Every structure is written in C-alpha cells, then in structure tokens.
N, C-alpha and C positions, 0 to 999 in steps of 0.2 A: 607445319607443326600441327599435331591433332588436337582436337578441343580438350582431350583429358590431360595432355601434357601443358596446354595452354593454362588451364584451370589451376594444375599443381604449380605452375610456375608462378601464377598471380598470388597463390595462397602463400607460396614461398615468399614472396617480396613483400606481401603483407604483414607477415610474421616478423620478417627482418626490420620493417618500418616500426612495428611496435616496440621491438627490442631497443632499436636506436632511441627511440623517445624515452624508453626506460634510462637509457645511459645518460642521455641528457636532463633528466628529471632532477629537481633539485636535492641533493643528498640532506639527512638528518642527522646532525650531532647526536651523539648519545643522549636520549631523554631521561629524564627520571621519572618512573612510573610508579603508581601506588596502586596495588591491586587488592581486591577483595573478593574472594571466590567462594561459592558453594562448595560443599565435600562431595566425595563420592563420584560419580560419573561426570558431573559439572567439572570438578577439578582435574579428571583425565583430561578433558577439553582445553581447560585454561592451561595446563602445566605444556601441552605441545606448543601452544602460541608463545608462552613465555620463554621456552626454550631458544625459539626461533629469534624472538626479540633481544634475548641475552646475547645470542651468537652474533647480532648485527650492532653490538655496542651499546644497548640500553641498559640501564641500573633499574634494578626491580625490587621493590620492597612489598613484602605480603603482610597484611593483616589476617592473621590466622587465630583459631580457637585452641586453646592451649589442650585442649581433649580431641583435637581434631583426628579423623580415621585415617586420612590418607596425606595430607599436606604436611611434608617433614619441616622439621624446626630447623635443622642444618642442610644448606644445599650450595651448590656451587653457582647455581643460576640466580639465586635471589637471597636477599636477607629477610628476616621477619620480624613482626611486632607481635608478641603475644597478648590474647584477649581472655577474659577469665571464663568464657563459656566452656562448658563440656557437656558432651552427650554420650550416653552409654550406648555402644553399637548392641550390646547383647539384648537390651531391652527392643531396639528396633527388630532384631532377628526374631525375637519372641513373637513380635507383632504379625511379621511375614509369614511366619509358621501359622497362626491363626487364620490369616487371610487366605492361605493357600488350602487350609482345611475349609473355611466358608466358601471357597470357590467350587469345591468339590461337592458340598451339601446342596448348593444352589443360591437363587437369587435372594431368598427371605435371609439366608444366613449373613450373605453379603451386606444387604441392607441393615440388618442389626447390627453389625461392625461398623457401619458409617459412623455413628457418632464418636467411637473410640479413635478412628483415624483421624478425624477433625479435631479431636482433643490433641493428638500428638502433633498435627501441623501448627495448631495454635501455640502449642509449647515450644515449638521450634522458632516461630516467631518470636515468641517472648524471649527466648534465648538470644536471638540477634538484636532485637530491641535493647536488652539489657546489656549487650556489647557496645551498643551506639551512647547509650546513656554513660557507661563506664569511660569511654573517650572523651565526652564532653566534660565530664566531672574530673577527669584528670588532667589537671593543669599543665604538669610537665610532660605529659603526651602529647596533649594538643600544641603545646609551644613548640615540641619537637616536630610536629606533622607540618605546622606553619613555616617555621624557619627551614626546613629542607628544600621547601619550594620546589614542589612537584610539577611537571609539566602536564600531568593527565592522571585522571583515574579512570580504570580499567575494571569493571565489576559486572555482577550478574544481577539482573532485575528481579531473580525470583525472590531476593528480600530486599528491603529498603535502606539497609545499613550503608553501602557503599554509596548509594545515590544520594542519599542526605549528607553524607561526609562531603561529598564532591562539591555540593552547593555551600556548604559551611565554609570550606577550603577555597572557593571560587575556581575550582579546575575544570577543565574541558573533560565532557564525559563520553566514554566508549563504552558500549554495553555488549558483552559476548554472550550470546542468548538464543533461545528458542521460545521459552515461555515466559509467561508473567503470571504467577500464582497458578490460576486455573484455565487460563486461555493463552492460545498462541499470541505472541506480542503483537502482531498485525493488528489486533482488535483496538489496541492502544492508540494508534496514530493513522491507520489507512482506511478507506472505504471497505466495510466488510459486510456487504449483503448476505444475510442468513439464507437465502433462496439457494445460494450455490457455494456458499463456503460452510464446510461443517465446522462445528465447535469441538474442540478437543474433548474426548471422551464419549462422543456421541456414537462412535462407531459408524460415520455416514461417510459417503463420498461426496464429489461435487455434481452428482446426478442424482437428484432426490424427487421422490413423488411427493405430492400433496400431504400425505400423512407424515411423510419423514421431514417435510420442512416443518410442520407443527412439531415434531419430536426435537428438531434441531433448535428451534425457539425455545422449547422447554428448556434444553439443555443449557441454552446461553442465560436462561433466568436462574438457573441454579449456580452457574459460574459467576454471575454478577453477585448473587447473594454471598458467595464467599469471598468475592472482593470487599463487599460492604463490612463483612468482619474483619478482615486484616488491616485495610488501610486507615481506619481511624486512629489506632494508637500509634501508628507512623506519623501521621499528621499531628496529633498531639506533641510528640517529640519534637516535631517542626516548629510548631507555634512556640514552644519554652525555649528551643535552643538556638533556632536560626534566625537571623535578623530579618524582619519583616513577615516571618512565618513561612510556611510552603505548603504544597499539598503534595502528596508522594507521587500521584498518579501524573500530574502535571511537570514535576521534576523528570520523570521517565520520558515523558513526551518531549521533554525539552534536551535529551540527549544529542549528541552532535552526530555519533555514528552508531548504527546497529550493526554489529557483526552477527550474522542469523546464519546458525548451524544447518542450512538445509538449502536446497534449490529447486528449480522447477521439473527437473528431471524426475524428482522423488516426490515433491509437494504438488498439490493441485494448483493450477494457476488461478491467480487472484489479484486485484490491485495492490500497488505497492508505493514506495517513497524514494526519493533519490538518495537520502541517507542510510538505506538498508543495503548493505553488502552481504551477497549470498555466498557462504564459505563452506559448503558442503563438502564433507571428505578431507577437509583441511589437515587433519590428522593422519591421513595415509601418507606414508613415506616409502621411499624406495626399500624394496624387500632386503632382509638381511638373512644370511645363511643360517639354516637350522642347526642345532646341536646336531654331533654325529649319531646319537642315540635317536632322535626323532626324524632325522633325514632316512636312516636306515629303516625305520619303522615305516615311512611313508613309501619307500621304493620298494618294501616288501609287499606291497598292496597289489602292485602288478597292474594290469589292465582294468581291475574293478574300481581301484582308488580308494580314497579315504573320506569318512564322513566325520565332521569336526563338530563337537557339541558344548555349549556353555550356556549358564542361565546367568551371566553378568557377576559384577563383582559384589553385589549384596547378597545373592544367593548362593550358598554353599551347597546346596541338595535340595531336590525335589523330595515331598513325601515317601518314605520308604517303599510303600506298595507301588507307586507309580514309578519310582528308581528301577524297582524289581522287574516290572512290565517292561520298561525301555531296555534294560540290559538284556532281557530275554529275546526281544526282538533284534536287538543288535548281534547275538550270538548266532542267529540263523543266516545272517548276511553274509555274502562272499566279499563284502568290503570290509577294510580295516575301519576303527573307529578310535578317535582321540577324544575324552570326554573329561571336561573339568568337572570333578565330583569330590567334595570333602566330606561326605557324609560317610555312613556305614556302608562297607563293601556289599554291593548286592550279591546275593548267593547265586542269582542266574548269569552272571558275568561270563561271558565268553573268552577264548584264548585270543580273538581277534579285537579286543577292546583294551585300550591303555588308557587308565586312570591317571589324571595328572592334578596337582595341586593349583598349577598355574601353567599357561600356555601362552606362546608369542602368537596372539590371534591374528594379527596383520600378516605376519609371516606365513602362517599355515593357509590363510585364505587365498594369499598369493601364489601358492604353491600348485603346480599343474595338477598334481594327483588329488587335490582336494574336489569332490563331486556336490556335496551338499552340506549346507550349514545349518544345523538345528540350534536355534537360538530364542531369547525371550523378546526379542524385538526392540532393544535399547537403540538410541538414536547411532551411538558409535558403530555397534556391530551391523546395523542394517546399512549404514553409509559405507562401511569397509566391504561388505558383501556387495554392494553395488560396483564398488572401484575395482574389485577383482572378478567380477562377473559371476558370483557363485549363488545359485538359488537357495531360498531359505525355507525352510520349515519352522515355522513360528509356533511357541507357545507361550503366549502373552500372560505375564502376571499381575501387573499393576502399572499406575500412571499412564502414561502416553503408549505403551507398547502396542496395545491392539491397533491403536490407530495408526502408526508406524507400518506395522505388518498389514493392515488393511491395502496401505498403498502401494505395496508389493504386490498382493493377491490381485488388485484392480488391474495392474499392468502384467498380469500373467507371469511374473517372477518369483511367486513364492506362493504357500498355502499356509492356512491357520489351523492349528487344533487347540481348542479352549482346554484350559485344565480340567474342567468338570467333565469334559467328553474324552480325556486322555486315558487310553488304556490300549493294550497289546495290539489289537485289531486296528483301531484308528491310527496307531502310531506306525503300525508296519504299512497300512494302505497309503498313509501320507508320504512315508519315505520311500517306497516303490513308484509312487506317481512322479516325484520329483527324480528319482534317478532313471527312469525309463522313458519319460514322455519328454523329448528332446525340446519341446516348445518352451518349456521351464527356463533351461539354461540358454536358449536362443533368445529368449525375451530379457534375460537378466544380462547376458552380453551386449544385447542392443543398449540397455540403460547404461552400462559401463562405458560404451563408446562415446554416448551422448554426454556422459558426465565428464568425461576426460577430454572433449573436444572444446577447448577454450584456449583463448590466447595467453592467459596468465594462470598459474596454478592457484588455488584457494588460498594456499598459505601466504602467497606473494601478495595476493590483493589484501588479505588481512594485515599483514605488515605494513604494505603501502598506506593504507587508510589509518593506521595507528600512527605512522609517522606524518601523514599528512595533517593530521589534527594537532600534532606537536608543532608542526612548523608554522601553521596559521593560527595556533592558540584557539582552535576551535573551528567550526563549521556551521555556523548558523544559517549561511546562505542556503543549505541544502535542507533546511527543517521547513516543514509546511507549518502554516499560521492556522490551519483549520481547527486545531484542538483548542484555540484559544477563543474560539467564538462559541457563543451560548448555543444550545441544540437548536433553538428556533431560528437562528440567524444560519447555522451550518446547511439546514434543510431548507432555508428560505421562506419559512413559515411566515415570518414578518412581511417579507416581500409580497407572498401571494395574498396575506390579509389585507396589504395596502391596495395592491391592485383589485382584489375582489372588492374593497370598499369603494374604490373609484369607479370601477363599472357599475355596481349597485347604485352609488350616488348619481351616476350619469343616467342610469335608467329612470330612478325615482325623479330625477328633475324633468326628463322627457316626458314621461307620464304626467307629471304636475303641469307642464307646459300643455300638454294636449287638454287635460281636464279644464285648465285656465280658458283656453281658446274656445273649448266648447261649451264653455259655461257662457262664455260672452256671446256666442252665437245665438245661444238659446234665448239671452236677455233681450237680443236685438228682435229676433223673431216675435217674442211675446209682445214687444213695444209696437211693433208693426201691426 
C-alpha cells in the first residue's frame, strides 16, 4: 500500500472515529433558550444559529425591540417578547451618507464627524439600557421570565442588556460575538500583547514596526476611553437591580462559552482560552439553486464569468458620482455584473449589468461563474467569500470593515480601495488585477481549503457547545481565573517586589555584616 493510500485510510478512520464519538455523545433534550441579539448584520448571524437550534428541538424566546429593523415579531422558529425601544433607520442612513461624504473629503472631515458618531453610539446604549430598566420595573414580565425557567441566555456582548439579565436570572451565559464595544473580545479575557496583536480600527497587521507599535498602543488607549464612557452606566444598573451588584466587564468575562465568529485562517494568530469556540463561516450552507432568471444571466456570461457587488444590508447605494463611475467601468468589461443597488439608476449603466434590490449572496458566491466579489468588507461577506474561494475587491465604509479586508489583502486574497480613492481609474485597475492575476484566486482557494478542512462544521461545533452548556448547566471549568486577579497580581508585580525586597534586604544585611566585621578589626588593630 502506498504512503498516500495509507494516509487517506488513516484520515478516513480518524473521521469515522470522531463521528462515532458524536453518536455516543449525550443527547440534549430540547432546551429553553432566552435570546437577546443586536440588530442588522448581528441578527443575520444569530438567526442562522437559532434556525439550527430550533431544528434540533430547542425552544427559543427572543427579547426584541418593538422598532426592530430586521428581527420579525412573528416567526415559526421563535416566540418574541417586545421591548419599548425604537430606533429610526432613516436617521442612521442619513448619518451614513454624511460619513461617505466625509471619507471623500478627507481625514479632517472624518475627525469632525467623530463627536456625532460617538453621540449616536451613546444613544444606542442609552436605548438598550432603557430596555433593561423596563424589564426590571415590569414585575409581570420579570415574573414571566423567572417562571419560564430558561436553561440558557444566548446574547451579544456588544451591549450589556442580555449579560446583566442573565446574571439576574442566574442563567448560564453563551455569547455569540466578535466585538465588545470598540475592541475584539479577546482583549477581555486572553493575553493580548500590543506588540503583535493589532487593535480594531488601527489598520495594522501582526507584523509591526516600532512606530506602528506606538500607533497600536495609542489606538488601544482610545478604545479604552470608549469603554470607560460606556460601562459605568451599565454598572449603575447592576448596582441598583442585581443582588450584590456587578461589573459589566466581569460579567462578560464570566461567560461560559464564547462563540467567536472568526478563525485563524482569517484572523491573525494570538493567545486564546479554552471556552472560546471558533465558528467562522458557520452561516455558510449548502448551495441552493438560483432562480431561472439569475441562472440564465450567470450562464450567459460564458467564459468571462460574473462579478458580484453589494455594499451590505445598511447601505443601499454609494454616492451618485461614485456609482456613476463604477457603472461606467462595469459597462466596459466583458464580464456580466450583478449589483445590489437601491439608489438612482446610474446613467452610465451598461447592458451587461443587472441591478437588483436583493440577492442570494451565498448562492451567487458559490456559483462557478462568479469571478470577483466587490464588497464593503463585513464579516459575513468576507467569510462567505473565503468559504467559496472568491477573491474580494474591498471598498470599506465603516466599523471593522477595513480591518477585515486588510486580513485578506495581507494573505494575497484581495485588495482594498478606500472610498476617498475610489474613481473610475482605481476601480478599473483593481478589478482587472483580481480578474487577470491568478494568484489572488489561488490564494483565496487555498484559504477556502484550509477553512473547510476540519472534522466538524462550524455550525455543528456551535450547536454542540450550546447544548453542552445546557446539559451541564454552565461550563465554569473552562473559564480562566486570570481576570479575577488585580493587575499587579496578574503581572506578578507583587511577587517581583517581594523578591526584589528579599534580594535587596539580603545584600544590605551582607554589607552591614561586612562593615561590622571591618569595624571590629579596625578596633582591634587600634588597641594593639
């Protein structure tokens, strides 16, 4: 038998062994799960997991804002409890348009817009805190939540509402996350040396020069300042309503399991903890057939293939001048284009471009005719592109998008055009680079193979660990106690001071002894 055959045989036997272990793993009777999710793309992530949990027999209750943008009140998957908060999506859209214009104008315009952005974030936290106070003051609702006897709280640490409620109801806590306010959640509970771990928003990789490390520390300081603005108001609610009080950061650090929406195929390697489960790409499902209209369009592209473009769920259209230039570039290409665009129809649009209000993004990215994905760099889209091996031309707009795209660019699987640099020439150059330089597709295909090469799917891992927490009523044995220590103990400053004091004391004693002996000798010499 050849070495290759032997290797394949052993790999097959190992996979069979793992599947057998899964078969003997203790089953989890349908649990009763309480969920509080953020809206927008966060809900898109959460919804996929909830659908799978529902399919496996779990009962799900959602705490939702009555003015939610995406979380429907009626569903076959979950029941809902409405909270009074509302946020006008139009107001947020107006702010995004102003931010787009600021990006075009330059760094000074972006800086001038920062106070308004911070004000919006603080209003959002105020809204979520208001929901929490409403729950605590609504005795009927509070009694219903207690009497239902939930097995688990599944929430997002982007806000403190679900975390504090879990502590009040004494529920095991599972967090479905990637970010905590302004930082990657790893900064909460794992060693995070700033020498090689870039802070969100810094635009840095894990290979930093001296001045980049200085920049990284400054970004970290700004992120911490943001935390100090947000967390005190949550802590005040803890002190008022939760027995023995609490600290929102420590509550999050005390979570049983972190379902982290990334992995080290995409993210830079870093220290981690045993209760962090990496579930990158867990929303990727088997491909569904496209509609007859879309399939015909894809096939009509022939050997040139198709370009897919979208700017995410929050952004319906780019500024009209940018859209005109993009449409003009598309019209010159031999490829066909599917573009999610809800703004005014560009006058330069070519016959090869299909504008749509909505697209089955996962199914289009998995189609063999798709050659390039033009996107804003949201976590979902980037991970779906990796899963299907499609190189990305990124146009980051806000939040973590530049950092996401930077990770692809660092691995040679994509390239970035900032909105301030986006024009017909740069867009055409970027597209042609990805279309005609094979190493981009080769690198992305390699990332896809690495991502898929695992014994269990990301979704199976996510569901297993949720059920694990239900079966064992928590997972405290997986939590590190490091965050319970004061900083001077964590860094062993007290130990070093003790040792330094001991060494210093020993040296001083030896010196004193020698001086004493020397003095006695001198005295004897004088007496003689």
